[in-house]
N, C-alpha and C positions, 0 to 999 in steps of 0.2 A: 579670331572669331570663328573662322571656318573649322579650325582644329577642335574648338569647343563643341560645335555642332556635330562633328564626327564622333567626338569622345562620348557625348551624352547618350546616343543610341547604343554605343558599344557597352557602356556601363549598365544601361537598362537591360540589354540582352544578357549580360553576365549575371546580373541580379536575378532576372527571371529564371535563368538556367540553375542558379544556386538554390532558389526557393522551390522550384517545381519538383514534385515527386509523383510518380504514378501511384494512385490510390485506388482501392476497391470502390466500385460505383456506389455502394451503399453508405459510405462514410458521410456523416453530416458535416456541413460547413467545411468542405475540403480546402478551399484557398486560405481560410483563416487558420486551419490546422497546419498547412504548409508554412505559413508565416511564423507560427509559434515554434514549429520544429526548426526552422532556419535560425531562429534566435538561439535555441539550445545548441545547435551544431556550431554556431559561431563561438560559443563559450568553450566547447571542446577543442576547437581550432586554437584558441588562445592557450589552452593547456598543452597541446601538442607542440606549440612553438615555444614552450617553456616561459611564457610571459607571466603566467599565474596558474594556480591550481583551478581547474574548471569548476569545482564545487564552490570555491570562494566566489568566483565570478558569477555563477548562477544565483547564489544567495544574494549577491549584491543587486542583481537584476530584479529578483523577487521583491526585495525591500524597496527598490525604486518604483516598481509598479504599485507596490502597496501604498505609496503616498498619493496615488492618483485617485483613490476612492475612499470616502469616509464611510465607516460602517457603524457609527454610533447609533444608539437606539434609546429612546426614553422609556421603552417598555421592558427592557431587560437590564438588570443590575449586573455589571461585569466587574469582577475583582480578581486581582492576582494574589496567590497564596503560595505557601510552601508546604507540601505534604511529605513528611519524612525525608526532608532534604531535597525534594524534587519540586521544581517550580510548576505550578498549574495555573490555568485561567478558568474561573468559575462563572458560569452564566446562569442567573437566577431570574425566573419570571415572577411577577408580583402574585401575591396570594389572591385567590378567587373565591369570593363568598365565604362559606364555612369550611372550605377545604383545609384539612390539617396537614396532609403529607402529599408530596409530589413523587412522581417517578423520576428516574435519572439515567443518564448515559455517560459513561466514561469514554471519552474519545481520544484516540491516539493518531496523530497526523502522519501522513505519508511524506515521501521525498527521498527515497533511497537511503534511509537512515542518516541522511546528510544535509537535506535541504528543508526549507520552509520553517514554520514556527506556529505555535498556538496563537501567537500575537499578530501574524500577518493577516491582511484583510481577507485572503482566500479562505483561511480556516476560521477566522473571527466571524466572517459572514455566514459560513456554513453552520457553526455552532450556535450563533444567535438565532438563525432561522429554525434550527432544531428546537431550541429552548422555547421559542414562540409557538411553533406549530404543535409541539407535544405537551406544552405547559410542563416542561421537565427541567430539572437542574442538570446542566451539562458541564462536566469537568474535562477540560482539554489539557492533556499532559505535555509539558514542555521538556521532553527528554533531551539529554545532551547529544550532540551530533558528531558524525565523522566530518573532518579528519581529526578533531580534537580528542575524541575518544572512539574506540572501536568495540565490537562485540567482546564481552557480554554486557557492557555498561548500559547500552540503550535498553536492553531487556531488563536489567536490574532497576533502572529508573522507572520504567513503566510498571513493573511489579510492585515496587515500594509505594509509589503513589496510589496505585489501585488498592492495595491492602490497607493503606492508611485510611482511604476514603470509606472502605467497607466496615470500619470499626463503628459499632453502634453509637458511640458518643458523637462521632463526626457526622454520621448520617442524621442524627437528631439535631445537630447544630444547623444543618442545611435543610431541615424538614423533609427528609427523603424517606420514602417507604422502603424498608429493607427487602421487601419481596418483589420490588419492581425496578430492578437495576439491570442495565445492559452494558456490555463492553463492546466497543466498536472501533474500527480504524480502516483507513484506506491504504492500499499498496504496502509499503514497508510498515505503516501503522497497523495494517491488517495482519501482517506477520507478527508484530509485537502483541496485538490483541489476542491472536490465536495462541501464542506461546504463553501469555499470562493466564489465559483461561485454562489451559492445560495444567499449569502449575497450581492454580487456585483449586482445581478439582482434586488435587492430591493432598491439600493442606487440611488435615483433620481438625485442627484447632481453629479454623476460620469460622467465626460466628455467622457471617452473612456470605451468601454466594450469588453470583449473577444469575438472573432469570434467563437472559438471552445473550447471544453473541451475534454481531452483524459485521460481516467482513466484506469490504469493497475492493474488488479486483486485487486480492492479497497476493503477495509473493510468499510462497510456502515451501519451496524446495530448490536446492542447488545440485540435485542428484543427476538430473537429465535436462540438458539444454537443447534437446532435439525432440521434445514433445511436438505433436502436430501444430500447436499454436506457436511454438518457437520457430518451427520451420515455415509456417504460413506467413507469420508476421515479422520475420527477421529484420526487415527494413522499414517497418511501420514508424511513422513519426512519434515523437515524444519518448518512446521507449523501444528502440531497436534492440535486437538481441545482444550486440556487443556492449551496449551501454548497460544493460541489466547485468551482464557478467562483470563489468567493471565496478558496478555498485556492490556486488557481492564481494569482490576482491577488496574494495575499500572497507567494507563492513567487517570482514574477518581478518583485516590487516595482512593481506597477502601482497604478492608482487604481480604487476601487470604482465610480466613475462610468462605467467601461467595461463593467460587468457585463452590462448589457442588450445592448450591441453584440456581446459574445461569445456571449451566449445565443442570439441569432438568426443567428449565424455571419457577421456582417458582416466579420470579420477575415479570412475565407477566401472572400469572394465572388469571382465569376468575373472581375471587373475588378482583383483584387489580384494583380498580376504575380508577386510573390514566392511566393505560395501555389500557383500553377498547377502547377509541376513536382512538387508533393507529392500532388496530388489523387488520382492513381491508387493511391498507396500506402495510402490510407485509404478506399478505395471499399467501403463495407460492403455494397453491393448484390451484390458479387461475392465478398466474403470471409466473410460470415456464412451459416450454414445457415438453411433456411426456418423452422425452429422458433424461431430468434432474430429473424429479420426480421419475421415475422408479417405484418401488413398496414400497417406503418409506411412512410411515404414520406420520401425525402431532403429536407432543407431546405438548398437552395443558393440564395443570393442572387445575382442578376445584377449588382447594383451594391452595393458596400460601401465600406469605408474602408481605403485603403492606409496611412493615418496610424497606425492601431492597431498594425500590425506594425512600423512605424518607431519607435513609442514603446516597443513591447514585442517586441524581436527574438527573445527567448527562446521565443516562441510557435512559432517555426519552427526552433529550435535542437535538434538531435538529442540533445544531452546532457540536455536537459529533456524531450524528446518522443521516446523511443526508437522509437516506431512509425514515425517518419519515416525511419529508416535505410534505406540502399539495399540491394539484393538481395545484393551482394557481401559487405557487412558481416554480413547475416543468415546467409549461408551458412557463416560462420566460427563461429557460436555453438554451444555445447555442447548435448548432449541436454537437453531442457527439460520441466519439469513446470509446467502452468498450471492453477491452481484458480480457478474462477469460480462466482458465485452468481447465481441467477435474479433475485433481488430486490435488484439492485445496479445503480446507474447505470454502473459500470465493467465490467459483464459483457462488453460488446462490445469494449472495449479489449483484454482478455485473449484473447478469441476471435479477433479480427483478427490479433493478433500471433502466435498459435498457427498460424493459417492461412498467414500469410506465411512463418513459419519452416519449416513443412512444405513449402511450395512451393520454398523455397530448399534443401531436402534435409536439414533438421535433424529428427531423431527427436523427436516431441512427444507428450506425454500431456496431453490436455485433460480435466480432472476437474471436471465440472459438477454443482452441487448445486441441485436445484429448490426446496427449502424453506428455503434459507439466505439470509443478508443480509450486507451489507458489514461487515467488521470482526469477524465472528462468531468467528473462530478463536482470538482472544486472550481471549474472554469465557468463561473456564472456572473462574474464581475468584470465590467469593462476595464481594459481593452481585451481581455481574454474571456469573453462571454460566448458560450456555445449552447445551441439548442439541446445537444446531447447532455450537457451538464444539468440543465433544468429537468430534463426527462428522467435521468437516473436519480437525481436528488429527490424528486417528488415520489418516485417509486419506493425508494429507501425509507423516506420518512413515513409514507403510508403504511409500510409493513410494520415499522416500529410502533406507530399509533395503534394498529390493530392487535399487536401481540404483547406490548409491554404493559 
């Protein structure tokens, strides 16, 4: 009995030590965020112990939490369909009065190209609320995931589903106004949304084009893992820098033994000829505002390894890295909403893309949140409900409502 009384405080102390992380003072719901991050880290520990792949464990946990909350709604018709071989979930609000056509959003979910689903409560809830609030048809794309498939399959799935939906006969089937369609996504879904939007802008035969794109803390580049936000937030919960690098490696079918080379930017060193022509397009010293740059310095290696890019050509493929697009492509993009969070390694990806789009003549709204963190917008359902999630979701939907 005495041993148990001694063991319990020790376990409590160890648990508190494992869960606790020093966080910036402005982060909302800090203890809840620490608990969420501790769950993610436990999944990675399982992977490192070779008990299972951490992505499989994470998806299992997501599905487990998913069963805890019902998101059914009598006001929204939810159906599953297949668009050009790609599964989608469609959210349709009821007709109102003499209204004949509705606006629409094609939504691509996040999760490091490897996690979540259009069918989980996190995204089901988000898309249902969007459909209700906007009185819009929302198409949520169920693209295939890592580790079953890798780049460029996720991109092809998102592109095929979107192009299928943009056909006039399909839009007519869902009573959608062809002139009021947005493409949107969060995190890795924001990456896919931006890449799809770029490709659609080059398709001369496409009869309908999106009016808007709305990108939520998107991942847009694998060129520089030492931007100020990567340095500032390298150990932030949910998405520390090493985890984002591993997501990239998984997505482009690389090896984890390259993680350190990527972390120190050896793949884009000055002697890597393939990277030289892209350097100016990701020069954060000229693209970021002083409040983002702070006192951080660029990390540019004079000598690196050309072999990394030869092994992983997707690192410089614009379909995977939309921030590498040329100015002519950017100039063809639709009006853009960009949501960024201060406590997020991807903050500068979004800010740099917003700056480049603006310089190319595209109207851009950069919506920056100082107290929020990566992934927060989908965390509005118990037990992962955050005030930051409601705050960012409301701002995002408000912009869509005013501009779509």
